[in-house]
VMD Tcl script that draws the C-alpha trace (Angstrom):
set ca {
  {21.69 103.83 -63.37}
  {19.05 105.91 -61.59}
  {18.66 103.33 -58.84}
  {22.42 103.31 -58.29}
  {22.68 107.11 -58.06}
  {19.67 107.34 -55.72}
  {20.99 104.59 -53.49}
  {24.43 106.20 -53.21}
  {22.94 109.59 -52.36}
  {20.77 108.04 -49.61}
  {23.15 105.66 -47.83}
  {21.33 105.47 -44.48}
  {17.88 104.48 -45.71}
  {16.91 100.96 -44.67}
  {15.35 98.79 -47.37}
  {13.28 95.62 -47.19}
  {13.08 93.26 -50.17}
  {9.91 91.10 -50.18}
  {10.09 90.90 -46.39}
  {13.10 88.59 -46.66}
  {16.14 90.83 -46.85}
  {16.89 93.92 -44.80}
  {19.72 96.09 -46.09}
  {20.77 99.68 -46.54}
  {20.10 101.59 -49.76}
  {23.62 101.34 -51.29}
  {23.07 97.59 -51.71}
  {19.79 97.97 -53.64}
  {21.29 97.73 -57.17}
  {23.15 94.57 -56.16}
  {20.05 93.01 -54.60}
  {18.03 93.76 -57.73}
  {20.79 92.26 -59.87}
  {20.82 89.13 -57.70}
  {17.05 88.84 -57.99}
  {17.32 89.19 -61.76}
  {19.93 86.43 -61.75}
  {17.64 84.18 -59.67}
  {14.90 84.67 -62.25}
  {17.28 83.49 -64.96}
  {17.64 86.83 -66.71}
  {20.86 88.18 -68.13}
  {22.67 90.54 -65.76}
  {24.64 92.35 -68.48}
  {22.16 95.26 -68.54}
  {22.19 95.44 -64.73}
  {25.98 95.55 -64.66}
  {26.03 98.20 -67.38}
  {23.56 100.34 -65.40}
  {25.65 99.97 -62.23}
  {28.83 100.92 -64.11}
  {27.28 103.99 -65.76}
  {25.66 105.00 -62.48}
  {28.97 104.70 -60.67}
  {30.76 106.84 -63.25}
  {28.05 109.50 -63.05}
  {27.99 109.44 -59.24}
  {31.76 109.76 -59.09}
  {31.94 112.65 -61.58}
  {28.96 114.50 -60.09}
  {29.25 113.93 -56.33}
  {32.68 112.60 -55.39}
  {35.29 114.19 -57.66}
  {34.12 117.84 -57.31}
  {34.46 117.56 -53.51}
  {38.07 116.34 -53.61}
  {40.98 118.77 -53.17}
  {41.71 120.15 -56.63}
  {38.57 118.57 -58.04}
  {36.12 120.39 -60.24}
  {32.74 119.70 -61.77}
  {33.29 118.00 -65.11}
  {29.68 117.41 -66.15}
  {28.32 120.81 -67.16}
  {25.21 121.57 -69.18}
  {26.16 123.27 -72.47}
  {25.19 126.96 -72.47}
  {23.16 126.69 -75.66}
  {20.99 123.98 -74.03}
  {20.47 126.16 -70.99}
  {19.42 129.10 -73.16}
  {17.09 126.88 -75.19}
  {15.42 125.46 -72.09}
  {15.42 128.49 -69.81}
  {15.53 131.42 -72.24}
  {16.36 134.67 -70.49}
  {15.97 133.09 -67.06}
  {19.57 131.87 -66.73}
  {19.78 133.60 -63.35}
  {17.56 130.78 -62.00}
  {20.38 128.29 -62.59}
  {22.81 130.06 -60.29}
}
mol new
graphics top color blue
foreach p $ca { graphics top sphere $p radius 0.5 }
foreach p [lrange $ca 0 end-1] q [lrange $ca 1 end] { graphics top cylinder $p $q radius 0.2 }
display resetview
């Protein structure tokens, strides 16, 4: 999930996989999944991470920037108070 979000937020970074494959960052989760498949591992966890990462990326970066879109993933106020105390002005 973290690899997917990072790769989507950095689309122009060039990557090199073991000196064999050159690709841009958005393809990194798919390359890692293919490598996992070549090693004979199950790709269910990889696909789940890609799906969750895509949902998070869409809700955090894409949807709020659309006309009529708004930020749907907000930190609950009680968590902010518990973590930051009286320093809520830092979050603005």
